[in-house]
Every structure is written in structure tokens, then in C-alpha cells.
C-alpha positions as CSV (number, residue, x, y, z in Angstrom):
1,X,64.5,104.2,113.9
2,X,65.7,107.5,114.8
3,X,64.3,110.8,113.4
4,X,66.9,113.1,112.2
5,X,67.2,117.1,111.0
6,X,69.3,117.3,108.3
7,X,71.2,120.9,109.0
8,X,73.8,121.0,105.7
9,X,74.6,118.6,102.7
10,X,72.6,115.7,101.7
11,X,71.2,112.5,103.5
12,X,70.8,109.6,101.2
13,X,70.4,105.9,101.4
14,X,73.3,103.8,101.4
15,X,75.5,106.4,103.2
16,X,77.2,105.4,106.4
17,X,76.3,107.2,109.6
18,X,77.1,108.0,113.2
19,X,75.1,109.3,115.8
20,X,76.1,109.6,119.2
21,X,77.4,106.2,120.4
22,X,75.5,104.2,117.1
23,X,76.5,103.8,113.5
24,X,75.3,102.2,110.6
25,X,74.0,102.5,107.1
26,X,71.2,103.8,106.2
27,X,68.4,101.3,104.6
28,X,65.6,103.6,104.2
29,X,64.6,107.7,104.7
30,X,60.7,107.8,105.7
31,X,59.8,111.8,105.2
32,X,57.5,113.5,107.7
33,X,54.6,112.9,105.6
34,X,55.5,108.8,106.0
35,X,56.7,108.2,102.3
36,X,59.8,106.6,101.7
37,X,62.2,108.9,99.9
38,X,66.4,108.6,98.4
39,X,67.4,111.8,100.0
40,X,66.8,114.7,102.1
41,X,68.2,117.9,101.6
42,X,68.6,120.6,104.3
43,X,66.1,121.5,106.6
44,X,64.2,118.3,105.9
45,X,63.1,115.9,109.1
46,X,63.5,112.3,108.2
47,X,63.2,109.1,109.9
48,X,66.4,106.8,109.5
49,X,66.1,102.8,109.5
50,X,69.4,101.2,109.9
51,X,71.2,102.3,112.8
52,X,72.6,99.9,115.3
53,X,70.9,101.5,118.1
54,X,68.9,104.7,119.1
55,X,70.6,107.8,119.7
56,X,69.9,109.9,122.5
57,X,67.9,113.0,121.8
58,X,70.0,116.0,120.7
59,X,72.9,114.0,119.4
60,X,74.3,115.3,116.4
61,X,75.1,112.8,113.6
62,X,77.9,112.8,110.4
63,X,78.0,110.9,107.5
64,X,81.1,109.0,106.5
65,X,82.5,107.3,103.8
66,X,82.7,104.0,104.7
67,X,80.4,101.7,107.6
68,X,83.8,100.5,109.2
69,X,84.9,104.1,110.1
70,X,81.5,104.7,111.7
71,X,81.8,101.5,113.4
72,X,85.2,102.5,114.8
73,X,84.4,105.9,115.9
74,X,81.3,104.6,117.5
75,X,83.4,102.1,119.5
76,X,85.9,104.9,120.4
77,X,83.1,106.8,121.7
78,X,81.5,104.1,123.7
79,X,85.1,103.5,125.6
80,X,85.5,106.9,126.3
81,X,81.9,106.9,127.9
82,X,82.8,103.9,130.0
């Protein structure tokens, strides 16, 4: 579970996400009040379930079209880090 702050656009359940070295498909979004939500708009902090791991504090995140693209980007970032 990772907490993110949406800066622009809308984050929705089912979106493919890349955050730092980690990727995944959003399985659930939980608001700062502890309730499940279907989407998060700008300036909204939410907890994201579905990432492959825990990103570092301050890592930016980005929504991509398909989960395989997020997986590919995560793999490239992991190779660069080594």
C-alpha cells in the first residue's frame, strides 16, 4: 500500500501505474478518511493498492495505458539503478 497525492488529472481504480521502480494496476483506492473510492481528483491524497512494491518517499508516479508498459518502464528503471 502506497500513499500518493494526485497533482493533475484523475486517478481511477483499474489504471496502470508506475511509481519509481514499482508498477501495477490499481486494485483499490482508499481516501484519507479510510473509505474506498473509485477515483481521486487533483489535491487528493489516497492510498493505492496493487503496486509491485513500495516506492521511495517522494517518487513521482504516472498513469500509463497498459500494465505491460508500466512493467517495461519499471524494468528499465531497475536496470539503470544497478
